[in-house]
Structures are given as structure tokens and as C-alpha cells.
ZANU-211117 format. One record per residue (C-alpha): residue number from 0; x, y, z; chain; residue in one letter. Coordinates in pm, 1 decimal. Last residue first. Layout:
N
<NUM <X Y Z> "A" "A">
...
This chain:
414
<413 <6314.2 -674.4 -192.3> "A" "X">
<412 <6167.7 -491.4 90.0> "A" "X">
<411 <5919.2 -317.5 -161.8> "A" "X">
<410 <5850.2 -640.9 -346.7> "A" "X">
<409 <5747.7 -816.5 -25.7> "A" "X">
<408 <5505.0 -516.4 66.7> "A" "X">
<407 <5358.9 -519.8 -267.2> "A" "X">
<406 <5277.6 -900.2 -255.0> "A" "X">
<405 <5131.1 -850.0 98.4> "A" "X">
<404 <4892.8 -545.2 -50.0> "A" "X">
<403 <4815.4 -801.1 -324.9> "A" "X">
<402 <4725.4 -1048.5 -63.3> "A" "X">
<401 <4514.8 -834.3 149.5> "A" "X">
<400 <4308.2 -710.6 -168.3> "A" "X">
<399 <4242.1 -1068.1 -282.4> "A" "X">
<398 <4124.9 -1170.2 98.6> "A" "X">
<397 <3901.0 -821.5 92.1> "A" "X">
<396 <3749.1 -929.7 -244.4> "A" "X">
<395 <3691.7 -1304.8 -131.2> "A" "X">
<394 <3527.9 -1168.5 182.9> "A" "X">
<393 <3302.5 -931.6 -15.1> "A" "X">
<392 <3232.1 -1205.2 -264.6> "A" "X">
<391 <3132.9 -1415.7 26.4> "A" "X">
<390 <2901.1 -1137.8 169.8> "A" "X">
<389 <2762.7 -1088.4 -164.6> "A" "X">
<388 <2688.4 -1452.9 -187.0> "A" "X">
<387 <2534.3 -1477.9 182.0> "A" "X">
<386 <2309.7 -1171.4 85.9> "A" "X">
<385 <2193.6 -1338.2 -219.7> "A" "X">
<384 <2107.6 -1638.8 -40.7> "A" "X">
<383 <1903.2 -1445.5 211.9> "A" "X">
<382 <1741.9 -1270.7 -50.0> "A" "X">
<381 <1653.3 -1605.8 -225.7> "A" "X">
<380 <1517.7 -1729.1 102.4> "A" "X">
<379 <1285.1 -1409.9 131.2> "A" "X">
<378 <1174.5 -1478.8 -220.7> "A" "X">
<377 <1104.8 -1835.5 -149.2> "A" "X">
<376 <903.5 -1714.5 155.6> "A" "X">
<375 <686.8 -1453.5 -54.8> "A" "X">
<374 <627.3 -1757.3 -314.6> "A" "X">
<373 <483.4 -1983.1 -13.7> "A" "X">
<372 <633.9 -2315.3 24.2> "A" "X">
<371 <472.7 -2414.9 381.7> "A" "X">
<370 <170.4 -2570.3 207.6> "A" "X">
<369 <395.1 -2829.1 48.9> "A" "X">
<368 <463.6 -2969.9 394.7> "A" "X">
<367 <334.1 -3297.0 276.6> "A" "X">
<366 <119.6 -3327.2 614.5> "A" "X">
<365 <39.1 -2955.9 592.2> "A" "X">
<364 <-94.9 -2999.9 230.0> "A" "X">
<363 <-278.5 -3294.5 332.9> "A" "X">
<362 <-455.8 -3103.6 627.0> "A" "X">
<361 <-524.0 -2747.5 404.6> "A" "X">
<360 <-740.3 -2917.5 149.4> "A" "X">
<359 <-1005.7 -3018.4 432.9> "A" "X">
<358 <-968.6 -2659.4 585.6> "A" "X">
<357 <-1019.4 -2514.1 233.8> "A" "X">
<356 <-1356.9 -2710.9 168.1> "A" "X">
<355 <-1483.0 -2663.7 514.5> "A" "X">
<354 <-1421.8 -2316.4 498.2> "A" "X">
<353 <-1615.8 -2256.4 160.1> "A" "X">
<352 <-1901.1 -2464.0 308.1> "A" "X">
<351 <-1917.9 -2236.0 606.3> "A" "X">
<350 <-1898.0 -1940.0 339.2> "A" "X">
<349 <-2196.7 -2072.1 169.3> "A" "X">
<348 <-2388.9 -2102.6 508.1> "A" "X">
<347 <-2318.9 -1742.8 567.2> "A" "X">
<346 <-2418.6 -1639.5 217.7> "A" "X">
<345 <-2767.2 -1804.2 230.7> "A" "X">
<344 <-2799.1 -1665.8 593.5> "A" "X">
<343 <-2726.2 -1319.0 500.5> "A" "X">
<342 <-2912.1 -1321.8 169.2> "A" "X">
<341 <-3217.6 -1459.0 382.4> "A" "X">
<340 <-3213.9 -1217.9 642.9> "A" "X">
<339 <-3091.7 -905.1 411.8> "A" "X">
<338 <-3418.1 -994.9 194.2> "A" "X">
<337 <-3639.9 -1041.0 521.2> "A" "X">
<336 <-3543.9 -694.8 643.4> "A" "X">
<335 <-3585.6 -589.0 1017.7> "A" "X">
<334 <-3413.9 -308.3 911.8> "A" "X">
<333 <-3155.0 -307.1 1189.0> "A" "X">
<332 <-3166.1 -687.1 1238.5> "A" "X">
<331 <-3118.2 -738.6 872.6> "A" "X">
<330 <-2863.7 -498.8 871.4> "A" "X">
<329 <-2654.8 -699.7 1111.1> "A" "X">
<328 <-2734.1 -1011.6 903.5> "A" "X">
<327 <-2568.6 -845.8 594.3> "A" "X">
<326 <-2266.5 -712.9 785.6> "A" "X">
<325 <-2200.1 -1076.3 888.5> "A" "X">
<324 <-2239.8 -1178.7 555.7> "A" "X">
<323 <-1985.4 -946.8 434.5> "A" "X">
<322 <-1750.5 -1015.2 716.6> "A" "X">
<321 <-1767.6 -1375.7 641.3> "A" "X">
<320 <-1678.1 -1330.1 299.9> "A" "X">
<319 <-1380.0 -1128.0 367.3> "A" "X">
<318 <-1264.2 -1378.1 618.0> "A" "X">
<317 <-1274.2 -1694.0 417.4> "A" "X">
<316 <-1108.6 -1635.0 68.5> "A" "X">
<315 <-771.6 -1538.8 215.1> "A" "X">
<314 <-751.3 -1890.5 315.7> "A" "X">
<313 <-699.1 -1949.5 -43.8> "A" "X">
<312 <-357.2 -1772.4 3.3> "A" "X">
<311 <-200.5 -2075.4 179.4> "A" "X">
<310 <-208.9 -2293.4 -125.2> "A" "X">
<309 <-418.4 -2506.6 -374.4> "A" "X">
<308 <-328.0 -2542.6 -731.1> "A" "X">
<307 <-432.3 -2258.3 -995.3> "A" "X">
<306 <-701.5 -2391.5 -1233.0> "A" "X">
<305 <-654.6 -2244.6 -1589.4> "A" "X">
<304 <-721.6 -1933.1 -1801.7> "A" "X">
<303 <-1083.8 -1952.9 -1793.3> "A" "X">
<302 <-1027.5 -1970.0 -1400.1> "A" "X">
<301 <-874.2 -1628.7 -1384.0> "A" "X">
<300 <-1180.8 -1491.2 -1586.1> "A" "X">
<299 <-1428.6 -1663.2 -1359.5> "A" "X">
<298 <-1252.4 -1527.2 -1060.7> "A" "X">
<297 <-1212.9 -1171.5 -1182.7> "A" "X">
<296 <-1607.2 -1178.0 -1246.7> "A" "X">
<295 <-1688.6 -1295.3 -883.2> "A" "X">
<294 <-1434.5 -1029.4 -774.6> "A" "X">
<293 <-1619.8 -753.2 -956.2> "A" "X">
<292 <-1940.3 -874.8 -787.9> "A" "X">
<291 <-1823.4 -883.2 -438.3> "A" "X">
<290 <-1658.6 -557.0 -492.8> "A" "X">
<289 <-1996.3 -384.3 -557.0> "A" "X">
<288 <-2151.8 -568.3 -284.9> "A" "X">
<287 <-1899.0 -436.1 -28.9> "A" "X">
<286 <-1952.6 -77.1 -165.2> "A" "X">
<285 <-2340.1 -146.9 -111.9> "A" "X">
<284 <-2258.6 -275.2 254.3> "A" "X">
<283 <-2054.0 46.3 295.9> "A" "X">
<282 <-2346.5 259.3 212.3> "A" "X">
<281 <-2570.9 66.2 448.7> "A" "X">
<280 <-2333.2 107.0 743.6> "A" "X">
<279 <-2293.0 473.5 671.8> "A" "X">
<278 <-2665.0 525.5 692.7> "A" "X">
<277 <-2715.3 306.1 1006.7> "A" "X">
<276 <-2403.7 509.0 1145.5> "A" "X">
<275 <-2599.8 832.4 1079.2> "A" "X">
<274 <-2898.4 685.7 1282.3> "A" "X">
<273 <-2667.3 586.0 1541.8> "A" "X">
<272 <-2532.5 939.2 1604.5> "A" "X">
<271 <-2888.4 1074.6 1580.4> "A" "X">
<270 <-3001.9 851.4 1865.3> "A" "X">
<269 <-2719.4 922.8 2072.2> "A" "X">
<268 <-2748.3 1306.1 2045.7> "A" "X">
<267 <-3110.7 1289.2 2106.1> "A" "X">
<266 <-3127.0 1379.8 2470.5> "A" "X">
<265 <-2815.5 1631.4 2456.4> "A" "X">
<264 <-2575.8 1611.9 2736.9> "A" "X">
<263 <-2288.5 1513.1 2511.1> "A" "X">
<262 <-2386.0 1791.6 2258.8> "A" "X">
<261 <-2503.1 2059.9 2549.5> "A" "X">
<260 <-2130.6 2008.1 2676.5> "A" "X">
<259 <-2127.8 2137.6 3030.7> "A" "X">
<258 <-1966.2 1829.4 3222.3> "A" "X">
<257 <-2171.4 1516.1 3384.4> "A" "X">
<256 <-2482.4 1331.9 3302.1> "A" "X">
<255 <-2379.8 1164.6 2954.2> "A" "X">
<254 <-2665.3 1126.6 2701.0> "A" "X">
<253 <-2509.7 890.7 2547.2> "A" "X">
<252 <-2360.9 556.8 2607.2> "A" "X">
<251 <-2645.0 356.8 2476.5> "A" "X">
<250 <-2673.4 537.6 2129.1> "A" "X">
<249 <-2284.2 556.8 2109.1> "A" "X">
<248 <-2271.6 186.0 2174.8> "A" "X">
<247 <-2536.3 129.3 1876.5> "A" "X">
<246 <-2340.6 367.6 1654.9> "A" "X">
<245 <-1988.6 171.5 1750.9> "A" "X">
<244 <-2173.2 -163.4 1654.6> "A" "X">
<243 <-2272.0 -41.0 1344.2> "A" "X">
<242 <-1985.2 152.2 1216.6> "A" "X">
<241 <-1782.2 -164.0 1293.8> "A" "X">
<240 <-2015.3 -378.0 1080.4> "A" "X">
<239 <-1987.1 -113.7 816.6> "A" "X">
<238 <-1576.7 -123.8 833.9> "A" "X">
<237 <-1597.2 -489.0 837.9> "A" "X">
<236 <-1750.3 -487.9 497.6> "A" "X">
<235 <-1589.8 -191.0 364.2> "A" "X">
<234 <-1251.0 -329.0 417.5> "A" "X">
<233 <-1290.0 -683.4 413.2> "A" "X">
<232 <-1467.6 -689.4 92.7> "A" "X">
<231 <-1136.5 -571.8 -68.9> "A" "X">
<230 <-976.3 -894.7 103.3> "A" "X">
<229 <-1144.6 -1080.5 -197.9> "A" "X">
<228 <-886.7 -952.1 -442.3> "A" "X">
<227 <-616.5 -1170.7 -269.1> "A" "X">
<226 <-777.3 -1456.7 -464.3> "A" "X">
<225 <-629.9 -1322.3 -787.9> "A" "X">
<224 <-272.2 -1371.6 -662.4> "A" "X">
<223 <-333.1 -1756.2 -727.4> "A" "X">
<222 <-279.4 -1700.7 -1085.4> "A" "X">
<221 <-222.0 -1343.7 -1215.8> "A" "X">
<220 <-321.1 -1010.0 -1057.0> "A" "X">
<219 <-585.0 -864.1 -1279.9> "A" "X">
<218 <-529.9 -600.6 -1561.1> "A" "X">
<217 <-264.2 -329.4 -1561.4> "A" "X">
<216 <-409.7 4.6 -1613.7> "A" "X">
<215 <-786.6 -49.3 -1502.8> "A" "X">
<214 <-696.9 -294.1 -1248.6> "A" "X">
<213 <-404.2 -78.3 -1091.1> "A" "X">
<212 <-651.6 214.4 -1121.8> "A" "X">
<211 <-893.5 22.1 -905.1> "A" "X">
<210 <-615.8 -76.8 -651.0> "A" "X">
<209 <-504.1 240.3 -604.0> "A" "X">
<208 <-864.8 402.6 -556.1> "A" "X">
<207 <-963.4 135.3 -318.3> "A" "X">
<206 <-627.5 145.8 -131.5> "A" "X">
<205 <-709.7 536.7 -41.4> "A" "X">
<204 <-1042.6 398.3 74.1> "A" "X">
<203 <-868.2 159.7 281.4> "A" "X">
<202 <-664.8 412.5 449.6> "A" "X">
<201 <-935.9 631.8 517.5> "A" "X">
<200 <-1126.2 342.5 641.9> "A" "X">
<199 <-860.5 234.7 898.3> "A" "X">
<198 <-798.4 582.9 1017.1> "A" "X">
<197 <-1171.7 613.0 1092.3> "A" "X">
<196 <-1215.9 306.8 1238.9> "A" "X">
<195 <-925.5 335.8 1462.0> "A" "X">
<194 <-1059.9 673.6 1605.1> "A" "X">
<193 <-1403.5 526.3 1656.4> "A" "X">
<192 <-1258.3 237.3 1865.9> "A" "X">
<191 <-1057.0 475.3 2067.0> "A" "X">
<190 <-1358.4 672.5 2124.1> "A" "X">
<189 <-1595.9 397.3 2216.9> "A" "X">
<188 <-1340.1 210.0 2443.5> "A" "X">
<187 <-1305.3 586.1 2641.3> "A" "X">
<186 <-1669.7 580.6 2672.1> "A" "X">
<185 <-1677.8 215.4 2798.0> "A" "X">
<184 <-1393.8 312.9 3058.8> "A" "X">
<183 <-1632.8 605.5 3163.7> "A" "X">
<182 <-1941.1 390.7 3186.3> "A" "X">
<181 <-1783.8 114.6 3403.4> "A" "X">
<180 <-1994.5 -196.6 3489.9> "A" "X">
<179 <-2298.0 -186.8 3286.6> "A" "X">
<178 <-2149.2 21.7 3009.4> "A" "X">
<177 <-1870.3 -269.2 2968.6> "A" "X">
<176 <-2109.3 -502.0 2881.1> "A" "X">
<175 <-2253.2 -276.5 2577.0> "A" "X">
<174 <-1888.3 -130.7 2503.2> "A" "X">
<173 <-1715.4 -452.2 2419.8> "A" "X">
<172 <-1864.0 -507.7 2094.5> "A" "X">
<171 <-1743.5 -177.8 1978.2> "A" "X">
<170 <-1393.6 -270.2 2070.3> "A" "X">
<169 <-1399.3 -580.6 1869.6> "A" "X">
<168 <-1537.1 -353.2 1588.5> "A" "X">
<167 <-1231.1 -131.4 1630.9> "A" "X">
<166 <-969.2 -418.0 1626.5> "A" "X">
<165 <-1131.9 -518.0 1294.8> "A" "X">
<164 <-1086.6 -171.0 1127.9> "A" "X">
<163 <-742.6 -122.6 1254.4> "A" "X">
<162 <-660.0 -463.0 1123.3> "A" "X">
<161 <-809.8 -388.9 787.6> "A" "X">
<160 <-606.2 -94.2 737.8> "A" "X">
<159 <-270.6 -296.1 756.1> "A" "X">
<158 <-421.5 -559.2 542.5> "A" "X">
<157 <-479.6 -316.3 263.5> "A" "X">
<156 <-190.6 -342.3 67.6> "A" "X">
<155 <-265.8 -748.8 48.9> "A" "X">
<154 <-531.2 -626.8 -180.2> "A" "X">
<153 <-280.1 -602.6 -457.6> "A" "X">
<152 <-48.9 -338.8 -621.2> "A" "X">
<151 <238.4 -508.0 -866.6> "A" "X">
<150 <149.1 -291.0 -1158.0> "A" "X">
<149 <144.6 47.2 -938.4> "A" "X">
<148 <488.3 -36.0 -841.3> "A" "X">
<147 <644.2 -65.9 -494.4> "A" "X">
<146 <974.8 -7.4 -340.7> "A" "X">
<145 <1027.0 -69.2 32.3> "A" "X">
<144 <1196.2 127.2 315.1> "A" "X">
<143 <1030.2 459.8 341.3> "A" "X">
<142 <680.9 460.7 234.1> "A" "X">
<141 <583.4 108.4 270.1> "A" "X">
<140 <787.5 105.0 583.7> "A" "X">
<139 <557.3 397.7 717.2> "A" "X">
<138 <247.7 166.2 610.3> "A" "X">
<137 <402.6 -118.1 849.0> "A" "X">
<136 <456.4 144.3 1123.7> "A" "X">
<135 <114.4 295.9 1140.8> "A" "X">
<134 <-161.2 51.2 1088.4> "A" "X">
<133 <38.7 -264.6 1186.2> "A" "X">
<132 <184.2 -66.7 1485.7> "A" "X">
<131 <-170.7 42.2 1567.5> "A" "X">
<130 <-316.1 -306.0 1535.6> "A" "X">
<129 <-48.0 -436.1 1773.6> "A" "X">
<128 <-125.3 -187.1 2051.6> "A" "X">
<127 <-502.7 -207.9 1999.4> "A" "X">
<126 <-469.8 -596.6 2017.1> "A" "X">
<125 <-287.6 -530.1 2370.2> "A" "X">
<124 <-588.2 -325.7 2467.5> "A" "X">
<123 <-834.2 -604.6 2331.9> "A" "X">
<122 <-640.5 -835.9 2590.6> "A" "X">
<121 <-716.7 -596.7 2895.4> "A" "X">
<120 <-1063.4 -632.9 2768.8> "A" "X">
<119 <-1102.1 -985.3 2759.2> "A" "X">
<118 <-901.7 -1014.0 3115.7> "A" "X">
<117 <-1158.9 -748.5 3238.0> "A" "X">
<116 <-1430.0 -970.9 3095.8> "A" "X">
<115 <-1289.5 -1283.2 3249.3> "A" "X">
<114 <-1273.9 -1120.6 3603.1> "A" "X">
<113 <-1637.9 -996.8 3556.4> "A" "X">
<112 <-1790.5 -1348.9 3510.9> "A" "X">
<111 <-1582.8 -1619.8 3430.7> "A" "X">
<110 <-1825.6 -1798.1 3221.9> "A" "X">
<109 <-2180.5 -1674.7 3170.0> "A" "X">
<108 <-2270.6 -1908.8 2839.1> "A" "X">
<107 <-2401.2 -1647.0 2674.4> "A" "X">
<106 <-2228.9 -1331.3 2787.3> "A" "X">
<105 <-1891.1 -1467.5 2895.1> "A" "X">
<104 <-1814.9 -1754.0 2647.3> "A" "X">
<103 <-2044.0 -1628.2 2373.8> "A" "X">
<102 <-2017.6 -1237.6 2334.8> "A" "X">
<101 <-1717.9 -1172.7 2498.8> "A" "X">
<100 <-1508.0 -1454.8 2405.2> "A" "X">
<99 <-1651.8 -1437.1 2039.4> "A" "X">
<98 <-1538.1 -1091.5 1992.3> "A" "X">
<97 <-1203.7 -1124.6 2166.8> "A" "X">
<96 <-1110.1 -1424.6 1957.9> "A" "X">
<95 <-1231.6 -1271.4 1647.6> "A" "X">
<94 <-993.2 -978.1 1756.9> "A" "X">
<93 <-708.9 -1209.9 1798.1> "A" "X">
<92 <-728.7 -1309.6 1405.5> "A" "X">
<91 <-734.1 -947.0 1296.3> "A" "X">
<90 <-459.8 -852.5 1560.0> "A" "X">
<89 <-226.1 -1103.1 1373.3> "A" "X">
<88 <-340.5 -1072.7 1012.0> "A" "X">
<87 <-153.0 -743.2 984.2> "A" "X">
<86 <168.3 -918.0 1009.3> "A" "X">
<85 <62.4 -1019.9 653.4> "A" "X">
<84 <173.0 -695.2 517.1> "A" "X">
<83 <536.6 -778.5 631.3> "A" "X">
<82 <586.0 -1070.3 367.4> "A" "X">
<81 <468.4 -869.2 82.0> "A" "X">
<80 <716.2 -571.0 55.6> "A" "X">
<79 <966.0 -758.4 258.7> "A" "X">
<78 <1133.5 -505.2 505.8> "A" "X">
<77 <1004.1 -683.9 814.7> "A" "X">
<76 <1058.4 -1042.6 688.9> "A" "X">
<75 <1422.4 -975.7 566.8> "A" "X">
<74 <1498.8 -793.3 895.2> "A" "X">
<73 <1378.7 -1108.6 1097.2> "A" "X">
<72 <1523.5 -1368.2 886.8> "A" "X">
<71 <1873.6 -1336.5 1062.6> "A" "X">
<70 <1699.8 -1426.6 1389.6> "A" "X">
<69 <1671.1 -1780.0 1249.4> "A" "X">
<68 <1627.9 -2002.3 1578.6> "A" "X">
<67 <1439.1 -1759.3 1792.6> "A" "X">
<66 <1233.1 -1583.8 1532.0> "A" "X">
<65 <1109.5 -1913.6 1394.4> "A" "X">
<64 <1015.8 -2020.5 1751.9> "A" "X">
<63 <815.7 -1724.6 1797.1> "A" "X">
<62 <628.7 -1786.6 1477.2> "A" "X">
<61 <563.7 -2172.5 1557.4> "A" "X">
<60 <463.0 -2097.8 1892.4> "A" "X">
<59 <232.6 -1810.4 1799.5> "A" "X">
<58 <81.5 -2037.9 1531.0> "A" "X">
<57 <3.9 -2303.2 1794.8> "A" "X">
<56 <-148.4 -2047.4 2037.5> "A" "X">
<55 <-364.1 -1922.0 1761.4> "A" "X">
<54 <-467.9 -2271.7 1627.7> "A" "X">
<53 <-563.4 -2393.0 1978.0> "A" "X">
<52 <-764.5 -2065.0 2025.6> "A" "X">
<51 <-920.8 -2108.8 1657.1> "A" "X">
<50 <-1026.3 -2482.5 1754.4> "A" "X">
<49 <-1163.8 -2326.9 2080.3> "A" "X">
<48 <-1394.0 -2072.7 1893.7> "A" "X">
<47 <-1488.8 -2312.6 1645.2> "A" "X">
<46 <-1642.5 -2517.6 1924.8> "A" "X">
<45 <-1797.2 -2233.0 2105.8> "A" "X">
<44 <-1963.4 -2132.4 1804.3> "A" "X">
<43 <-2135.4 -2468.1 1725.8> "A" "X">
<42 <-2221.2 -2486.6 2090.0> "A" "X">
<41 <-2397.9 -2146.7 2074.5> "A" "X">
<40 <-2556.3 -2264.7 1728.0> "A" "X">
<39 <-2693.3 -2563.7 1893.2> "A" "X">
<38 <-2796.7 -2375.4 2233.7> "A" "X">
<37 <-3026.5 -2131.4 2022.5> "A" "X">
<36 <-2933.2 -1763.1 2019.5> "A" "X">
<35 <-3062.8 -1700.6 1688.3> "A" "X">
<34 <-3247.4 -2008.9 1555.7> "A" "X">
<33 <-3214.3 -1831.9 1209.8> "A" "X">
<32 <-3036.2 -1493.2 1174.4> "A" "X">
<31 <-2712.5 -1635.6 1251.4> "A" "X">
<30 <-2518.2 -1394.1 1485.3> "A" "X">
<29 <-2316.1 -1669.3 1687.8> "A" "X">
<28 <-2293.6 -1832.1 1340.7> "A" "X">
<27 <-2075.8 -1535.5 1223.2> "A" "X">
<26 <-1861.4 -1490.8 1507.3> "A" "X">
<25 <-1755.2 -1880.3 1521.4> "A" "X">
<24 <-1712.9 -1847.2 1121.9> "A" "X">
<23 <-1491.2 -1538.2 1172.3> "A" "X">
<22 <-1265.3 -1690.5 1430.3> "A" "X">
<21 <-1188.7 -1963.6 1166.3> "A" "X">
<20 <-1128.5 -1703.6 892.7> "A" "X">
<19 <-929.1 -1469.4 1097.4> "A" "X">
<18 <-726.6 -1752.9 1255.9> "A" "X">
<17 <-655.7 -1899.2 907.2> "A" "X">
<16 <-522.1 -1560.4 822.9> "A" "X">
<15 <-283.0 -1598.7 1098.6> "A" "X">
<14 <-86.1 -1844.9 866.4> "A" "X">
<13 <21.7 -1548.4 657.1> "A" "X">
<12 <259.6 -1453.7 975.4> "A" "X">
<11 <489.6 -1722.5 783.7> "A" "X">
<10 <647.3 -2064.4 889.7> "A" "X">
<9 <904.9 -2154.0 644.2> "A" "X">
<8 <1185.2 -2236.2 900.9> "A" "X">
<7 <909.5 -2365.0 1125.9> "A" "X">
<6 <771.4 -2610.6 887.6> "A" "X">
<5 <1086.2 -2719.4 743.8> "A" "X">
<4 <1228.1 -2786.3 1077.0> "A" "X">
<3 <921.2 -2983.7 1163.3> "A" "X">
<2 <939.6 -3169.0 859.5> "A" "X">
<1 <1291.6 -3254.9 887.8> "A" "X">
<0 <1564.9 -3085.4 681.6> "A" "X">
């Protein structure tokens, strides 16, 4: 099998985690607290945006090619208890493109004007649909088509919930420019985003309880799987950022000047909801910080048992740390806090260095083809071989039964 055929056959939706991390870096340095809104940082953010866009298109082509060339892998992927969870990374990678396209290209560079903005808003609705499928259908499959054990629980279970939260945050970012064009559609975007956020946080906090119980009863995930623990930062971290941007959107949207609702028309409603969102945002930042320390302790424990080789799951380190830094920076603006500003800037810089390291390690692994040999893909291939073996055995049994029937018929005739 050639390198390209091997890459396409083994291509996993887990590669969209690369889009999450790369797009997150672009988003993060647009909001960087020092030299904010400066041209160098906008250029830096734009470069990462186009890199992310190229990777996203490439991954879509490879993923679609895999489904077309090997359609028999589709049910194995969809019903696999690990592999299908990575489908949640698709809407999250797309959401980072939406946020940066609006905040940097359309707003800062003034590219495309209203036509580009309406296109971005339309893409967001597509992302909402994909996120809805991930947040509801994938979890339904966990209920009905898959078998799970508590001792196998890991942070990947949270990816469908995080998908809803990230899509909600993208909607919150679109509200401010949308209010200048169409307040009614801005209100609709806010309501849909708030719904997705609440559902995502609810599922995420259920997962927190399950994962925490797993850690107490069965210990840490083994080997490279310990890296997936960092996804816990994504639930509360991106949830806190989404709460803040949606709260700001509510403050700008309310009060409305139509209808008879005293709540919607109240002069202090928007400000009150924004204040509540700030409190919730800080609570979620505190929870994210808690998981940050737990994951640091888990990493040192795992590394004491031996270094694990580089593989695609290393990319799971980037996005959760990006959203933690981004939430910290957002709170530094809300509170005008030097602590949050310095800590957010330091953490953002460390995350950029982490991205550079992982990206640098990825290039030779892609060239050699080793990075495409993910454990979950190997399990799918094993399941495929098992299915083929069972099919062959069934065929042999049918042939043997037919021979016996023919022998019996000949004996009867004799």
C-alpha cells in the first residue's frame, strides 16, 4: 500500500483536533492582552487562520475520500466507542475558523463587508447542525449501540459536549456585529447559543462526575491516554468564555422595544444577566484551574513510569490549554486585573511554544506515516478482519451444509 493510500485508509476524524489547536492559537493571539489590536498580532493571527483553513480543507478531502473508497469502514467508525467521539472535533475546528474569520478578517481587516459576514453566519448555522448531531446522536449511540465500562472512562467522552459549547461561543462572538445589521437575528443567535451552552455544560458536568469517580476507583489512564485528561480544561474553560461572550451579547441586545414582556423591556435586565454571566465565568475558570493542577500531577505521575512516544493524541494538549488561557485573558478585561492579564499572557505564550513543539514533531511522523497508526484505527481494522473471518466461516459452514444435503439426497436416490 502506497503512502497516500495508507494515509487515506488510516485517516481518522481525530485529525480535526489539529484544527482545534491551530485555530485556537489564531483566536488566542487576536485577544492577547499585550499589544492588543496591533498589526503584528493581527498578521500573526491571520497567518494561523489561513494555515488552519488549508488544513481543514485538506482533512475534509482525505476524510471524504476514505468514506468513498472504503464505505465498509463507515459503520465500524460510527459505532466504535472511541473513534466516533472524535467526530465532535469537526464542528469545534470549524468554530475556530468562524470566530477568527469574523473577529480578524471581517472586523479588523474589513474584508468582505456584509456579504462575508452573512456567509460566516450561514456557516455557523451549518456548524450548529453538526454540533447538534454530535451532542445528541453520538451520545445516543453511547446509550444504545456501544458498551462502556467505568474503568475505561476517559476525557474523550466529553468531546460531544465540548462541541456544543464551542459552537455556542462562536455564536456569541457573532452577536455584536449582527446587532448592527439585524437585531432580531442577533436575538435568535443568542437564544440558540445559550441553549447549546446549557446542554453542553450539563453533559460536561455529568462527565466530570463520571471521570472523577473513574480516577478514584481505577486510577489514571495508562500511557499516552493520560493526555486526554487535558480535555477536562475544555469543558469549563470554553464554557466560561462562552458564558462571558453570551452575557455581553445579552447586555447589548436588551432591553428590546417591542412586545409586552416587562422582563425583556426592563432597563436593567441586560446588565443583570451580564453580571450573572461574569460570576458564572469566574466559577468555571476556577473549575478549569482545578483540573489544570490535577492534570499536571497526572502528567508527572505518568512520566515517572516512562516516556510515551509521540502520536496524534499529543494534539489533544493544545486546544484545552488555549481555551484556559483565553478565558483568563477575557476575565482580565472584565476585572481589569493585572493577575489575570499576566497569567493569561504567560499561559498563552507557553501554549504557543507547546503548539510549535507538537507541530514540529508531527511533520516527520506524517512523512514516515507512523502517525496514522492510531490504536483506535487498529481496533477498527481488527474488527474488520474479524467480520471478514466470520463471513468466511459462515460461507464455509453453508458450503459444508450444502454438501451434506447433496450427499443425503444421493443416498436417498440410491
